[in-house]
PDBQT receptor file of N, H, CA, C and O in Angstrom, charges set to zero:
ATOM      1  N   MET A   1     100.527  67.726  42.994  1.00  0.00    +0.000 N 
ATOM      2  CA  MET A   1     100.672  69.125  43.346  1.00  0.00    +0.000 C 
ATOM      3  C   MET A   1      99.313  69.809  43.173  1.00  0.00    +0.000 C 
ATOM      4  O   MET A   1      98.652  69.659  42.146  1.00  0.00    +0.000 OA
ATOM      5  N   HIS A   2      98.924  70.540  44.174  1.00  0.00    +0.000 N 
ATOM      6  H   HIS A   2      99.461  70.662  45.009  1.00  0.00    +0.000 HD
ATOM      7  CA  HIS A   2      97.657  71.266  44.133  1.00  0.00    +0.000 C 
ATOM      8  C   HIS A   2      97.818  72.555  43.340  1.00  0.00    +0.000 C 
ATOM      9  O   HIS A   2      98.919  73.091  43.208  1.00  0.00    +0.000 OA
ATOM     10  N   GLN A   3      96.705  73.035  42.819  1.00  0.00    +0.000 N 
ATOM     11  H   GLN A   3      95.812  72.600  42.926  1.00  0.00    +0.000 HD
ATOM     12  CA  GLN A   3      96.692  74.273  42.031  1.00  0.00    +0.000 C 
ATOM     13  C   GLN A   3      97.356  75.414  42.797  1.00  0.00    +0.000 C 
ATOM     14  O   GLN A   3      98.131  76.176  42.219  1.00  0.00    +0.000 OA
ATOM     15  N   GLU A   4      97.060  75.539  44.091  1.00  0.00    +0.000 N 
ATOM     16  H   GLU A   4      96.431  74.920  44.560  1.00  0.00    +0.000 HD
ATOM     17  CA  GLU A   4      97.601  76.655  44.868  1.00  0.00    +0.000 C 
ATOM     18  C   GLU A   4      99.099  76.534  45.115  1.00  0.00    +0.000 C 
ATOM     19  O   GLU A   4      99.731  77.502  45.538  1.00  0.00    +0.000 OA
ATOM     20  N   ASP A   5      99.685  75.349  44.857  1.00  0.00    +0.000 N 
ATOM     21  H   ASP A   5      99.171  74.562  44.514  1.00  0.00    +0.000 HD
ATOM     22  CA  ASP A   5     101.124  75.164  45.001  1.00  0.00    +0.000 C 
ATOM     23  C   ASP A   5     101.885  75.617  43.758  1.00  0.00    +0.000 C 
ATOM     24  O   ASP A   5     103.106  75.766  43.800  1.00  0.00    +0.000 OA
ATOM     25  N   LEU A   6     101.182  75.835  42.664  1.00  0.00    +0.000 N 
ATOM     26  H   LEU A   6     100.190  75.714  42.629  1.00  0.00    +0.000 HD
ATOM     27  CA  LEU A   6     101.811  76.269  41.419  1.00  0.00    +0.000 C 
ATOM     28  C   LEU A   6     102.134  77.757  41.476  1.00  0.00    +0.000 C 
ATOM     29  O   LEU A   6     101.471  78.509  42.190  1.00  0.00    +0.000 OA
ATOM     30  N   PRO A   7     103.153  78.189  40.724  1.00  0.00    +0.000 N 
ATOM     31  CA  PRO A   7     103.399  79.628  40.623  1.00  0.00    +0.000 C 
ATOM     32  C   PRO A   7     102.150  80.335  40.096  1.00  0.00    +0.000 C 
ATOM     33  O   PRO A   7     101.370  79.757  39.338  1.00  0.00    +0.000 OA
ATOM     34  N   LEU A   8     101.974  81.569  40.500  1.00  0.00    +0.000 N 
ATOM     35  H   LEU A   8     102.607  82.039  41.115  1.00  0.00    +0.000 HD
ATOM     36  CA  LEU A   8     100.772  82.322  40.156  1.00  0.00    +0.000 C 
ATOM     37  C   LEU A   8     100.551  82.402  38.647  1.00  0.00    +0.000 C 
ATOM     38  O   LEU A   8      99.416  82.288  38.184  1.00  0.00    +0.000 OA
ATOM     39  N   TYR A   9     101.622  82.596  37.876  1.00  0.00    +0.000 N 
ATOM     40  H   TYR A   9     102.544  82.689  38.252  1.00  0.00    +0.000 HD
ATOM     41  CA  TYR A   9     101.439  82.717  36.427  1.00  0.00    +0.000 C 
ATOM     42  C   TYR A   9     100.921  81.420  35.825  1.00  0.00    +0.000 C 
ATOM     43  O   TYR A   9     100.176  81.458  34.845  1.00  0.00    +0.000 OA
ATOM     44  N   LEU A  10     101.299  80.264  36.387  1.00  0.00    +0.000 N 
ATOM     45  H   LEU A  10     101.904  80.233  37.183  1.00  0.00    +0.000 HD
ATOM     46  CA  LEU A  10     100.779  78.987  35.895  1.00  0.00    +0.000 C 
ATOM     47  C   LEU A  10      99.324  78.794  36.307  1.00  0.00    +0.000 C 
ATOM     48  O   LEU A  10      98.540  78.219  35.552  1.00  0.00    +0.000 OA
ATOM     49  N   GLN A  11      98.956  79.265  37.486  1.00  0.00    +0.000 N 
ATOM     50  H   GLN A  11      99.592  79.732  38.100  1.00  0.00    +0.000 HD
ATOM     51  CA  GLN A  11      97.555  79.205  37.904  1.00  0.00    +0.000 C 
ATOM     52  C   GLN A  11      96.685  80.035  36.955  1.00  0.00    +0.000 C 
ATOM     53  O   GLN A  11      95.601  79.606  36.558  1.00  0.00    +0.000 OA
ATOM     54  N   ILE A  12      97.171  81.223  36.597  1.00  0.00    +0.000 N 
ATOM     55  H   ILE A  12      98.052  81.571  36.919  1.00  0.00    +0.000 HD
ATOM     56  CA  ILE A  12      96.418  82.094  35.693  1.00  0.00    +0.000 C 
ATOM     57  C   ILE A  12      96.347  81.480  34.306  1.00  0.00    +0.000 C 
ATOM     58  O   ILE A  12      95.293  81.513  33.672  1.00  0.00    +0.000 OA
ATOM     59  N   ALA A  13      97.446  80.921  33.826  1.00  0.00    +0.000 N 
ATOM     60  H   ALA A  13      98.303  80.894  34.341  1.00  0.00    +0.000 HD
ATOM     61  CA  ALA A  13      97.437  80.260  32.513  1.00  0.00    +0.000 C 
ATOM     62  C   ALA A  13      96.411  79.136  32.502  1.00  0.00    +0.000 C 
ATOM     63  O   ALA A  13      95.684  78.967  31.524  1.00  0.00    +0.000 OA
ATOM     64  N   GLY A  14      96.349  78.369  33.581  1.00  0.00    +0.000 N 
ATOM     65  H   GLY A  14      96.940  78.506  34.376  1.00  0.00    +0.000 HD
ATOM     66  CA  GLY A  14      95.368  77.291  33.676  1.00  0.00    +0.000 C 
ATOM     67  C   GLY A  14      93.946  77.812  33.657  1.00  0.00    +0.000 C 
ATOM     68  O   GLY A  14      93.073  77.228  33.015  1.00  0.00    +0.000 OA
ATOM     69  N   GLN A  15      93.713  78.906  34.359  1.00  0.00    +0.000 N 
ATOM     70  H   GLN A  15      94.423  79.379  34.881  1.00  0.00    +0.000 HD
ATOM     71  CA  GLN A  15      92.365  79.491  34.375  1.00  0.00    +0.000 C 
ATOM     72  C   GLN A  15      91.986  80.024  33.002  1.00  0.00    +0.000 C 
ATOM     73  O   GLN A  15      90.859  79.830  32.548  1.00  0.00    +0.000 OA
ATOM     74  N   LEU A  16      92.917  80.692  32.343  1.00  0.00    +0.000 N 
ATOM     75  H   LEU A  16      93.833  80.850  32.712  1.00  0.00    +0.000 HD
ATOM     76  CA  LEU A  16      92.638  81.194  30.997  1.00  0.00    +0.000 C 
ATOM     77  C   LEU A  16      92.363  80.040  30.035  1.00  0.00    +0.000 C 
ATOM     78  O   LEU A  16      91.457  80.121  29.206  1.00  0.00    +0.000 OA
ATOM     79  N   ARG A  17      93.147  78.966  30.147  1.00  0.00    +0.000 N 
ATOM     80  H   ARG A  17      93.884  78.901  30.821  1.00  0.00    +0.000 HD
ATOM     81  CA  ARG A  17      92.939  77.786  29.294  1.00  0.00    +0.000 C 
ATOM     82  C   ARG A  17      91.541  77.202  29.524  1.00  0.00    +0.000 C 
ATOM     83  O   ARG A  17      90.836  76.866  28.572  1.00  0.00    +0.000 OA
ATOM     84  N   ARG A  18      91.150  77.085  30.796  1.00  0.00    +0.000 N 
ATOM     85  H   ARG A  18      91.722  77.358  31.569  1.00  0.00    +0.000 HD
ATOM     86  CA  ARG A  18      89.803  76.577  31.107  1.00  0.00    +0.000 C 
ATOM     87  C   ARG A  18      88.726  77.504  30.544  1.00  0.00    +0.000 C 
ATOM     88  O   ARG A  18      87.717  77.042  30.013  1.00  0.00    +0.000 OA
ATOM     89  N   ASN A  19      88.947  78.807  30.662  1.00  0.00    +0.000 N 
ATOM     90  H   ASN A  19      89.767  79.182  31.094  1.00  0.00    +0.000 HD
ATOM     91  CA  ASN A  19      87.982  79.768  30.117  1.00  0.00    +0.000 C 
ATOM     92  C   ASN A  19      87.820  79.592  28.613  1.00  0.00    +0.000 C 
ATOM     93  O   ASN A  19      86.708  79.696  28.096  1.00  0.00    +0.000 OA
ATOM     94  N   ILE A  20      88.901  79.330  27.914  1.00  0.00    +0.000 N 
ATOM     95  H   ILE A  20      89.805  79.246  28.335  1.00  0.00    +0.000 HD
ATOM     96  CA  ILE A  20      88.834  79.104  26.469  1.00  0.00    +0.000 C 
ATOM     97  C   ILE A  20      88.113  77.792  26.185  1.00  0.00    +0.000 C 
ATOM     98  O   ILE A  20      87.249  77.736  25.310  1.00  0.00    +0.000 OA
ATOM     99  N   GLN A  21      88.461  76.739  26.917  1.00  0.00    +0.000 N 
ATOM    100  H   GLN A  21      89.163  76.785  27.628  1.00  0.00    +0.000 HD
ATOM    101  CA  GLN A  21      87.835  75.433  26.705  1.00  0.00    +0.000 C 
ATOM    102  C   GLN A  21      86.339  75.470  27.006  1.00  0.00    +0.000 C 
ATOM    103  O   GLN A  21      85.558  74.769  26.365  1.00  0.00    +0.000 OA
ATOM    104  N   GLU A  22      85.944  76.280  27.972  1.00  0.00    +0.000 N 
ATOM    105  H   GLU A  22      86.579  76.850  28.494  1.00  0.00    +0.000 HD
ATOM    106  CA  GLU A  22      84.535  76.376  28.366  1.00  0.00    +0.000 C 
ATOM    107  C   GLU A  22      83.800  77.475  27.593  1.00  0.00    +0.000 C 
ATOM    108  O   GLU A  22      82.664  77.816  27.920  1.00  0.00    +0.000 OA
ATOM    109  N   SER A  23      84.445  78.015  26.585  1.00  0.00    +0.000 N 
ATOM    110  H   SER A  23      85.368  77.737  26.320  1.00  0.00    +0.000 HD
ATOM    111  CA  SER A  23      83.878  79.049  25.704  1.00  0.00    +0.000 C 
ATOM    112  C   SER A  23      83.553  80.357  26.410  1.00  0.00    +0.000 C 
ATOM    113  O   SER A  23      82.736  81.137  25.921  1.00  0.00    +0.000 OA
ATOM    114  N   VAL A  24      84.186  80.607  27.558  1.00  0.00    +0.000 N 
ATOM    115  H   VAL A  24      84.851  79.974  27.955  1.00  0.00    +0.000 HD
ATOM    116  CA  VAL A  24      84.084  81.939  28.167  1.00  0.00    +0.000 C 
ATOM    117  C   VAL A  24      84.745  82.929  27.207  1.00  0.00    +0.000 C 
ATOM    118  O   VAL A  24      84.226  84.014  26.946  1.00  0.00    +0.000 OA
ATOM    119  N   PHE A  25      85.913  82.515  26.688  1.00  0.00    +0.000 N 
ATOM    120  H   PHE A  25      86.334  81.633  26.901  1.00  0.00    +0.000 HD
ATOM    121  CA  PHE A  25      86.584  83.225  25.603  1.00  0.00    +0.000 C 
ATOM    122  C   PHE A  25      86.506  82.298  24.402  1.00  0.00    +0.000 C 
ATOM    123  O   PHE A  25      86.895  81.133  24.494  1.00  0.00    +0.000 OA
ATOM    124  N   LYS A  26      86.018  82.788  23.296  1.00  0.00    +0.000 N 
ATOM    125  H   LYS A  26      85.702  83.733  23.221  1.00  0.00    +0.000 HD
ATOM    126  CA  LYS A  26      85.856  81.970  22.097  1.00  0.00    +0.000 C 
ATOM    127  C   LYS A  26      87.197  81.788  21.393  1.00  0.00    +0.000 C 
ATOM    128  O   LYS A  26      87.998  82.720  21.325  1.00  0.00    +0.000 OA
ATOM    129  N   VAL A  27      87.438  80.593  20.871  1.00  0.00    +0.000 N 
ATOM    130  H   VAL A  27      86.787  79.836  20.926  1.00  0.00    +0.000 HD
ATOM    131  CA  VAL A  27      88.641  80.324  20.093  1.00  0.00    +0.000 C 
ATOM    132  C   VAL A  27      88.647  81.276  18.901  1.00  0.00    +0.000 C 
ATOM    133  O   VAL A  27      87.651  81.402  18.189  1.00  0.00    +0.000 OA
ATOM    134  N   GLY A  28      89.774  81.940  18.696  1.00  0.00    +0.000 N 
ATOM    135  H   GLY A  28      90.582  81.838  19.275  1.00  0.00    +0.000 HD
ATOM    136  CA  GLY A  28      89.901  82.881  17.590  1.00  0.00    +0.000 C 
ATOM    137  C   GLY A  28      89.594  84.315  17.969  1.00  0.00    +0.000 C 
ATOM    138  O   GLY A  28      90.027  85.240  17.282  1.00  0.00    +0.000 OA
ATOM    139  N   ASP A  29      88.856  84.519  19.050  1.00  0.00    +0.000 N 
ATOM    140  H   ASP A  29      88.505  83.767  19.609  1.00  0.00    +0.000 HD
ATOM    141  CA  ASP A  29      88.570  85.879  19.513  1.00  0.00    +0.000 C 
ATOM    142  C   ASP A  29      89.777  86.425  20.269  1.00  0.00    +0.000 C 
ATOM    143  O   ASP A  29      90.611  85.672  20.772  1.00  0.00    +0.000 OA
ATOM    144  N   ARG A  30      89.847  87.726  20.337  1.00  0.00    +0.000 N 
ATOM    145  H   ARG A  30      89.170  88.338  19.929  1.00  0.00    +0.000 HD
ATOM    146  CA  ARG A  30      90.898  88.355  21.132  1.00  0.00    +0.000 C 
ATOM    147  C   ARG A  30      90.543  88.248  22.611  1.00  0.00    +0.000 C 
ATOM    148  O   ARG A  30      89.381  88.341  23.005  1.00  0.00    +0.000 OA
ATOM    149  N   LEU A  31      91.576  88.053  23.406  1.00  0.00    +0.000 N 
ATOM    150  H   LEU A  31      92.520  87.978  23.086  1.00  0.00    +0.000 HD
ATOM    151  CA  LEU A  31      91.392  88.093  24.854  1.00  0.00    +0.000 C 
ATOM    152  C   LEU A  31      91.203  89.549  25.279  1.00  0.00    +0.000 C 
ATOM    153  O   LEU A  31      91.545  90.463  24.530  1.00  0.00    +0.000 OA
ATOM    154  N   PRO A  32      90.665  89.765  26.468  1.00  0.00    +0.000 N 
ATOM    155  CA  PRO A  32      90.636  91.137  26.996  1.00  0.00    +0.000 C 
ATOM    156  C   PRO A  32      92.065  91.687  27.075  1.00  0.00    +0.000 C 
ATOM    157  O   PRO A  32      93.028  90.923  27.008  1.00  0.00    +0.000 OA
ATOM    158  N   THR A  33      92.200  92.986  27.216  1.00  0.00    +0.000 N 
ATOM    159  H   THR A  33      91.418  93.607  27.271  1.00  0.00    +0.000 HD
ATOM    160  CA  THR A  33      93.526  93.610  27.273  1.00  0.00    +0.000 C 
ATOM    161  C   THR A  33      94.302  93.130  28.500  1.00  0.00    +0.000 C 
ATOM    162  O   THR A  33      93.730  92.597  29.451  1.00  0.00    +0.000 OA
ATOM    163  N   GLU A  34      95.624  93.335  28.449  1.00  0.00    +0.000 N 
ATOM    164  H   GLU A  34      96.088  93.768  27.676  1.00  0.00    +0.000 HD
ATOM    165  CA  GLU A  34      96.465  92.987  29.596  1.00  0.00    +0.000 C 
ATOM    166  C   GLU A  34      95.980  93.701  30.851  1.00  0.00    +0.000 C 
ATOM    167  O   GLU A  34      95.920  93.111  31.929  1.00  0.00    +0.000 OA
ATOM    168  N   THR A  35      95.639  94.957  30.703  1.00  0.00    +0.000 N 
ATOM    169  H   THR A  35      95.687  95.437  29.827  1.00  0.00    +0.000 HD
ATOM    170  CA  THR A  35      95.173  95.734  31.854  1.00  0.00    +0.000 C 
ATOM    171  C   THR A  35      93.904  95.128  32.435  1.00  0.00    +0.000 C 
ATOM    172  O   THR A  35      93.786  94.974  33.651  1.00  0.00    +0.000 OA
ATOM    173  N   GLU A  36      92.953  94.784  31.570  1.00  0.00    +0.000 N 
ATOM    174  H   GLU A  36      93.048  94.910  30.582  1.00  0.00    +0.000 HD
ATOM    175  CA  GLU A  36      91.694  94.191  32.043  1.00  0.00    +0.000 C 
ATOM    176  C   GLU A  36      91.942  92.849  32.734  1.00  0.00    +0.000 C 
ATOM    177  O   GLU A  36      91.386  92.583  33.799  1.00  0.00    +0.000 OA
ATOM    178  N   LEU A  37      92.774  92.012  32.127  1.00  0.00    +0.000 N 
ATOM    179  H   LEU A  37      93.226  92.228  31.262  1.00  0.00    +0.000 HD
ATOM    180  CA  LEU A  37      93.051  90.704  32.734  1.00  0.00    +0.000 C 
ATOM    181  C   LEU A  37      93.852  90.852  34.023  1.00  0.00    +0.000 C 
ATOM    182  O   LEU A  37      93.617  90.118  34.983  1.00  0.00    +0.000 OA
ATOM    183  N   SER A  38      94.791  91.788  34.056  1.00  0.00    +0.000 N 
ATOM    184  H   SER A  38      94.981  92.385  33.276  1.00  0.00    +0.000 HD
ATOM    185  CA  SER A  38      95.562  92.035  35.279  1.00  0.00    +0.000 C 
ATOM    186  C   SER A  38      94.641  92.425  36.425  1.00  0.00    +0.000 C 
ATOM    187  O   SER A  38      94.796  91.950  37.550  1.00  0.00    +0.000 OA
ATOM    188  N   GLU A  39      93.683  93.290  36.129  1.00  0.00    +0.000 N 
ATOM    189  H   GLU A  39      93.557  93.676  35.215  1.00  0.00    +0.000 HD
ATOM    190  CA  GLU A  39      92.726  93.705  37.157  1.00  0.00    +0.000 C 
ATOM    191  C   GLU A  39      91.830  92.540  37.560  1.00  0.00    +0.000 C 
ATOM    192  O   GLU A  39      91.537  92.362  38.743  1.00  0.00    +0.000 OA
ATOM    193  N   ARG A  40      91.399  91.753  36.594  1.00  0.00    +0.000 N 
ATOM    194  H   ARG A  40      91.637  91.897  35.633  1.00  0.00    +0.000 HD
ATOM    195  CA  ARG A  40      90.518  90.610  36.871  1.00  0.00    +0.000 C 
ATOM    196  C   ARG A  40      91.193  89.609  37.814  1.00  0.00    +0.000 C 
ATOM    197  O   ARG A  40      90.564  89.094  38.739  1.00  0.00    +0.000 OA
ATOM    198  N   PHE A  41      92.483  89.338  37.569  1.00  0.00    +0.000 N 
ATOM    199  H   PHE A  41      92.994  89.756  36.818  1.00  0.00    +0.000 HD
ATOM    200  CA  PHE A  41      93.200  88.355  38.378  1.00  0.00    +0.000 C 
ATOM    201  C   PHE A  41      93.930  88.976  39.564  1.00  0.00    +0.000 C 
ATOM    202  O   PHE A  41      94.448  88.253  40.414  1.00  0.00    +0.000 OA
ATOM    203  N   GLY A  42      93.977  90.288  39.631  1.00  0.00    +0.000 N 
ATOM    204  H   GLY A  42      93.556  90.875  38.940  1.00  0.00    +0.000 HD
ATOM    205  CA  GLY A  42      94.639  90.962  40.746  1.00  0.00    +0.000 C 
ATOM    206  C   GLY A  42      96.147  90.791  40.743  1.00  0.00    +0.000 C 
ATOM    207  O   GLY A  42      96.768  90.649  41.796  1.00  0.00    +0.000 OA
ATOM    208  N   VAL A  43      96.737  90.805  39.541  1.00  0.00    +0.000 N 
ATOM    209  H   VAL A  43      96.232  90.920  38.686  1.00  0.00    +0.000 HD
ATOM    210  CA  VAL A  43      98.188  90.639  39.409  1.00  0.00    +0.000 C 
ATOM    211  C   VAL A  43      98.747  91.763  38.549  1.00  0.00    +0.000 C 
ATOM    212  O   VAL A  43      98.001  92.491  37.894  1.00  0.00    +0.000 OA
ATOM    213  N   ASN A  44     100.086  91.896  38.561  1.00  0.00    +0.000 N 
ATOM    214  H   ASN A  44     100.692  91.305  39.094  1.00  0.00    +0.000 HD
ATOM    215  CA  ASN A  44     100.686  92.900  37.683  1.00  0.00    +0.000 C 
ATOM    216  C   ASN A  44     100.786  92.354  36.261  1.00  0.00    +0.000 C 
ATOM    217  O   ASN A  44     100.616  91.157  36.029  1.00  0.00    +0.000 OA
ATOM    218  N   ARG A  45     101.062  93.237  35.327  1.00  0.00    +0.000 N 
ATOM    219  H   ARG A  45     101.201  94.209  35.516  1.00  0.00    +0.000 HD
ATOM    220  CA  ARG A  45     101.072  92.847  33.911  1.00  0.00    +0.000 C 
ATOM    221  C   ARG A  45     102.192  91.870  33.596  1.00  0.00    +0.000 C 
ATOM    222  O   ARG A  45     102.037  91.028  32.711  1.00  0.00    +0.000 OA
ATOM    223  N   HIS A  46     103.308  91.958  34.293  1.00  0.00    +0.000 N 
ATOM    224  H   HIS A  46     103.434  92.642  35.012  1.00  0.00    +0.000 HD
ATOM    225  CA  HIS A  46     104.409  91.023  34.052  1.00  0.00    +0.000 C 
ATOM    226  C   HIS A  46     103.954  89.587  34.320  1.00  0.00    +0.000 C 
ATOM    227  O   HIS A  46     104.225  88.691  33.520  1.00  0.00    +0.000 OA
ATOM    228  N   THR A  47     103.272  89.368  35.424  1.00  0.00    +0.000 N 
ATOM    229  H   THR A  47     103.052  90.096  36.074  1.00  0.00    +0.000 HD
ATOM    230  CA  THR A  47     102.761  88.034  35.762  1.00  0.00    +0.000 C 
ATOM    231  C   THR A  47     101.778  87.568  34.703  1.00  0.00    +0.000 C 
ATOM    232  O   THR A  47     101.806  86.410  34.289  1.00  0.00    +0.000 OA
ATOM    233  N   LEU A  48     100.923  88.453  34.273  1.00  0.00    +0.000 N 
ATOM    234  H   LEU A  48     100.900  89.395  34.610  1.00  0.00    +0.000 HD
ATOM    235  CA  LEU A  48      99.945  88.104  33.249  1.00  0.00    +0.000 C 
ATOM    236  C   LEU A  48     100.631  87.748  31.935  1.00  0.00    +0.000 C 
ATOM    237  O   LEU A  48     100.234  86.791  31.270  1.00  0.00    +0.000 OA
ATOM    238  N   ARG A  49     101.645  88.500  31.560  1.00  0.00    +0.000 N 
ATOM    239  H   ARG A  49     101.968  89.277  32.101  1.00  0.00    +0.000 HD
ATOM    240  CA  ARG A  49     102.375  88.202  30.318  1.00  0.00    +0.000 C 
ATOM    241  C   ARG A  49     103.002  86.817  30.370  1.00  0.00    +0.000 C 
ATOM    242  O   ARG A  49     102.991  86.091  29.376  1.00  0.00    +0.000 OA
ATOM    243  N   ARG A  50     103.548  86.448  31.522  1.00  0.00    +0.000 N 
ATOM    244  H   ARG A  50     103.556  87.038  32.330  1.00  0.00    +0.000 HD
ATOM    245  CA  ARG A  50     104.127  85.100  31.661  1.00  0.00    +0.000 C 
ATOM    246  C   ARG A  50     103.054  84.040  31.471  1.00  0.00    +0.000 C 
ATOM    247  O   ARG A  50     103.304  83.011  30.843  1.00  0.00    +0.000 OA
ATOM    248  N   ALA A  51     101.868  84.279  32.003  1.00  0.00    +0.000 N 
ATOM    249  H   ALA A  51     101.665  85.115  32.513  1.00  0.00    +0.000 HD
ATOM    250  CA  ALA A  51     100.765  83.327  31.848  1.00  0.00    +0.000 C 
ATOM    251  C   ALA A  51     100.373  83.189  30.381  1.00  0.00    +0.000 C 
ATOM    252  O   ALA A  51     100.154  82.079  29.896  1.00  0.00    +0.000 OA
ATOM    253  N   ILE A  52     100.285  84.298  29.685  1.00  0.00    +0.000 N 
ATOM    254  H   ILE A  52     100.463  85.200  30.078  1.00  0.00    +0.000 HD
ATOM    255  CA  ILE A  52      99.913  84.258  28.270  1.00  0.00    +0.000 C 
ATOM    256  C   ILE A  52     100.995  83.565  27.454  1.00  0.00    +0.000 C 
ATOM    257  O   ILE A  52     100.689  82.846  26.502  1.00  0.00    +0.000 OA
ATOM    258  N   GLU A  53     102.247  83.774  27.814  1.00  0.00    +0.000 N 
ATOM    259  H   GLU A  53     102.495  84.358  28.587  1.00  0.00    +0.000 HD
ATOM    260  CA  GLU A  53     103.342  83.102  27.104  1.00  0.00    +0.000 C 
ATOM    261  C   GLU A  53     103.226  81.585  27.251  1.00  0.00    +0.000 C 
ATOM    262  O   GLU A  53     103.510  80.849  26.306  1.00  0.00    +0.000 OA
ATOM    263  N   VAL A  54     102.817  81.118  28.414  1.00  0.00    +0.000 N 
ATOM    264  H   VAL A  54     102.586  81.716  29.182  1.00  0.00    +0.000 HD
ATOM    265  CA  VAL A  54     102.600  79.679  28.619  1.00  0.00    +0.000 C 
ATOM    266  C   VAL A  54     101.529  79.176  27.655  1.00  0.00    +0.000 C 
ATOM    267  O   VAL A  54     101.666  78.090  27.093  1.00  0.00    +0.000 OA
ATOM    268  N   LEU A  55     100.483  79.942  27.462  1.00  0.00    +0.000 N 
ATOM    269  H   LEU A  55     100.372  80.825  27.919  1.00  0.00    +0.000 HD
ATOM    270  CA  LEU A  55      99.412  79.535  26.545  1.00  0.00    +0.000 C 
ATOM    271  C   LEU A  55      99.896  79.477  25.100  1.00  0.00    +0.000 C 
ATOM    272  O   LEU A  55      99.421  78.658  24.313  1.00  0.00    +0.000 OA
ATOM    273  N   ARG A  56     100.824  80.333  24.760  1.00  0.00    +0.000 N 
ATOM    274  H   ARG A  56     101.209  80.998  25.399  1.00  0.00    +0.000 HD
ATOM    275  CA  ARG A  56     101.331  80.368  23.379  1.00  0.00    +0.000 C 
ATOM    276  C   ARG A  56     102.213  79.175  23.059  1.00  0.00    +0.000 C 
ATOM    277  O   ARG A  56     102.382  78.841  21.886  1.00  0.00    +0.000 OA
ATOM    278  N   GLN A  57     102.773  78.531  24.052  1.00  0.00    +0.000 N 
ATOM    279  H   GLN A  57     102.635  78.802  25.005  1.00  0.00    +0.000 HD
ATOM    280  CA  GLN A  57     103.711  77.419  23.826  1.00  0.00    +0.000 C 
ATOM    281  C   GLN A  57     103.000  76.160  23.418  1.00  0.00    +0.000 C 
ATOM    282  O   GLN A  57     103.643  75.135  23.190  1.00  0.00    +0.000 OA
TER     283      GLN A  57
Protein backbone atom coordinates (compact mmCIF):
# COMPACT_ATOMS: atom_id res chain seq x y z
CA MET A 1 0.00 0.00 0.00
CA HIS A 2 1.36 3.39 -0.98
CA GLN A 3 1.48 6.31 1.45
CA GLU A 4 -1.21 8.17 -0.53
CA ASP A 5 -3.56 5.17 -0.17
CA LEU A 6 -3.54 5.51 3.63
CA PRO A 7 -6.13 7.60 5.47
CA LEU A 8 -4.96 11.18 5.89
CA TYR A 9 -4.57 10.90 9.67
CA LEU A 10 -2.20 7.93 9.22
CA GLN A 11 -0.19 9.85 6.62
CA ILE A 12 0.17 12.74 9.08
CA ALA A 13 1.08 10.40 11.94
CA GLY A 14 3.79 8.91 9.72
CA GLN A 15 5.14 12.34 8.85
CA LEU A 16 5.18 13.42 12.48
CA ARG A 17 6.95 10.17 13.44
CA ARG A 18 9.58 10.79 10.74
CA ASN A 19 10.00 14.37 11.95
CA ILE A 20 10.69 13.09 15.46
CA GLN A 21 13.08 10.39 14.22
CA GLU A 22 14.95 12.95 12.09
CA SER A 23 15.12 15.38 15.05
CA VAL A 24 12.92 18.00 13.38
CA PHE A 25 11.02 17.70 16.66
CA LYS A 26 13.25 16.68 19.55
CA VAL A 27 12.24 13.73 21.74
CA GLY A 28 10.81 15.14 24.95
CA ASP A 29 10.02 18.55 23.47
CA ARG A 30 6.46 19.71 22.99
CA LEU A 31 5.04 19.54 19.51
CA PRO A 32 3.68 22.73 17.96
CA THR A 33 0.06 23.50 18.89
CA GLU A 34 -2.85 21.71 17.22
CA THR A 35 -3.66 24.91 15.37
CA GLU A 36 -0.10 25.27 14.07
CA LEU A 37 0.09 21.63 12.97
CA SER A 38 -3.39 21.78 11.42
CA GLU A 39 -2.31 24.76 9.34
CA ARG A 40 1.01 23.11 8.45
CA PHE A 41 -0.71 19.97 7.14
CA GLY A 42 -3.79 21.73 5.78
CA VAL A 43 -6.24 19.62 7.79
CA ASN A 44 -8.83 20.23 10.49
CA ARG A 45 -7.98 19.70 14.15
CA HIS A 46 -10.03 16.50 14.39
CA THR A 47 -7.84 14.84 11.74
CA LEU A 48 -4.73 16.06 13.50
CA ARG A 49 -5.94 14.73 16.86
CA ARG A 50 -6.45 11.29 15.32
CA ALA A 51 -2.88 11.40 13.99
CA ILE A 52 -1.49 12.33 17.39
CA GLU A 53 -3.52 9.57 19.04
CA VAL A 54 -1.84 7.07 16.69
CA LEU A 55 1.55 8.33 17.90
CA ARG A 56 0.52 7.87 21.53
CA GLN A 57 -0.32 4.18 21.01
